[in-house]
C-alpha positions in Angstrom: 105.3 114.3 123.0 106.1 110.6 122.6 109.7 109.7 123.4 110.3 107.3 120.5 109.2 107.4 116.8 108.2 103.8 116.9 105.4 104.6 119.4 104.2 107.4 117.1 104.2 105.0 114.1 102.2 102.5 116.2 99.6 105.2 117.0 99.2 106.3 113.3 99.1 102.7 112.1 96.2 102.1 114.6 94.4 104.9 112.8 94.7 102.8 109.7 93.2 99.9 111.5 90.2 102.0 112.6 89.8 103.2 109.1 89.1 99.7 108.0 92.3 99.2 106.0 93.1 95.8 104.6 96.7 96.6 103.9 99.1 99.0 105.7 102.6 99.8 104.4 105.2 101.1 106.8 108.5 102.3 105.4 111.5 103.5 107.4 114.1 104.9 105.0 117.4 106.0 106.5 119.8 107.8 104.2 122.9 108.9 106.1 124.5 110.5 103.0 121.5 112.8 102.7 121.2 113.3 106.5 117.6 112.1 106.3 115.3 109.7 107.9 111.9 109.3 106.2 108.9 107.4 107.7 105.9 106.7 105.5 102.7 105.0 106.6 100.1 104.3 103.9 96.9 102.4 103.9 93.9 101.5 101.8 91.3 102.4 104.4 88.3 104.7 104.1 90.3 107.8 103.7 89.3 111.3 104.7 87.5 114.3 103.1 89.6 117.4 102.3 88.3 119.3 105.3 89.3 116.4 107.6 92.8 116.4 106.1 93.1 120.1 106.8 92.2 119.7 110.4 93.8 116.4 111.2 97.1 118.0 112.3 95.3 120.0 114.9 95.9 118.4 118.3 92.4 119.3 119.5 90.7 117.7 116.6 89.8 114.0 116.5 87.2 111.7 115.0 87.4 109.5 118.0 84.7 109.4 120.6 86.9 107.8 123.3 89.0 110.9 123.9 88.8 114.6 123.3 92.3 115.2 122.0 93.9 113.4 119.0 97.7 113.7 119.3 99.3 111.0 117.1 99.5 112.9 113.8 100.2 116.4 115.4 103.0 115.0 117.4 104.5 113.2 114.4 104.4 116.5 112.5 105.9 118.4 115.4 108.7 115.8 115.8 109.7 116.1 112.2 109.6 119.8 112.0 111.6 120.3 115.2 114.5 118.6 113.4 114.2 120.9 110.4 112.4 118.2 108.5 109.0 118.1 106.8 105.5 116.5 107.1 102.8 115.7 104.6 99.5 113.9 104.7 97.3 113.1 101.7 94.0 111.2 101.7 91.2 110.3 99.3 87.8 109.1 100.5 87.4 105.4 99.7 91.1 105.0 98.7 93.2 105.5 101.8 95.7 107.8 103.5 99.4 108.4 103.2 101.4 110.0 106.1 105.0 111.0 105.4 107.5 112.6 107.8 111.1 113.5 107.0 113.6 114.0 109.9 117.1 115.4 109.8 119.2 112.6 111.1 121.9 114.7 112.7 119.5 117.0 114.5 119.9 117.0 118.3 116.1 117.3 118.4 115.5 114.0 116.5 113.8 111.4 118.7 115.3 107.9 118.6 113.5 105.4 116.4 113.1 103.0 119.2 112.0 99.4 118.9 110.4 99.5 115.5 110.6 95.7 115.2 108.4 95.3 118.3 106.0 97.9 116.9 105.6 96.0 113.7 105.3 92.6 115.4 102.6 94.0 117.8 100.6 95.4 114.9 100.6 92.1 113.1 99.8 90.1 116.2 96.9 92.3 117.2 95.5 92.5 113.7 95.8 89.0 112.2 93.2 89.6 109.6 95.0 92.6 108.1 98.1 92.6 106.0 101.2 94.7 106.6 104.3 95.4 104.5 107.2 96.7 106.5 110.2 98.0 104.7 113.4 99.1 106.4 116.0 100.8 104.3 119.5 102.1 105.2 121.5 103.5 102.3 121.2 100.9 99.5 120.5 98.1 102.0 116.9 97.0 102.5 114.8 94.3 104.3 111.1 93.7 103.8 108.4 91.8 105.6 105.1 91.1 103.8 102.5 89.3 105.7 100.8 88.2 102.5 103.9 86.0 101.8 103.5 84.4 105.3 99.8 83.7 104.6 100.7 81.8 101.4 103.0 79.6 103.4 101.0 79.2 106.6 97.6 78.5 104.9 95.1 78.2 107.8 97.5 79.1 110.6 96.7 82.6 111.9 99.3 85.3 112.1 98.7 85.7 115.8 99.6 82.1 116.6 102.2 82.3 119.3 104.8 80.4 117.2 104.2 82.6 114.2 104.5 85.8 116.3 107.8 84.5 117.7 109.1 83.7 114.3 108.1 87.2 112.9 110.0 88.8 115.8 113.1 86.7 115.2 112.9 87.3 111.5 112.8 91.1 112.0 115.5 91.1 114.6 117.9 88.9 112.7 117.5 90.7 109.4 117.7 94.1 111.0 120.9 93.1 112.8 122.4 92.0 109.4 121.2 95.3 107.8 122.8 97.4 110.5 126.0 95.4 110.6 126.4 95.8 106.8 126.1 99.6 107.1 128.3 100.3 110.1 131.6 100.5 108.3 130.3 102.5 105.4 131.2 106.2 105.3 128.6 108.9 106.0 128.6 112.6 105.1 127.1 113.8 108.3 128.7 114.5 111.6 128.8 111.4 113.9 127.3 108.0 113.2 123.6 107.4 113.2 124.3 103.8 114.3 125.3 104.6 117.9 121.7 104.2 119.1 119.5 101.1 119.3 117.5 101.3 116.2 116.4 97.7 116.0 
């Protein structure tokens, strides 16, 4: 099993890339008062037929030809359910796929989020012709990065230009730091604080 959720998110988002998606939306929604962390990855790719959706959580089923075992989605489901959380996947051929996993924040079995900012930055850099919306929510606080807004400003400058990639990383890190700082002193209803690990 992967050691950080961010790596699992990267793996699933890469499925969206292979599915021909033009837009991928990644949402990390942390609600301490509900003891819940919800991660949603949705895309507008080619989607899957019902029988594929039924089989996609099977670790021995994959549509890839480069390896025999597809583990991204099965591991994501396992990681969520080990915490007492839940997992759901829905897909429509020609319309896209939505993968949603809910994790119990206080569970000792919950994997750390890891460096989600680096994951998002990498996805954007490696797929400059695609668009990504990344939303990070903690309580009522929220930050969002939408590559479509960057395109409107950058015009002909590609998203994988080194200076643009550096700016995106700094944008994510600075805004995440502000978001985390604004939440640290707020009360939570669960045992312990979810902010004692590096979630940026």
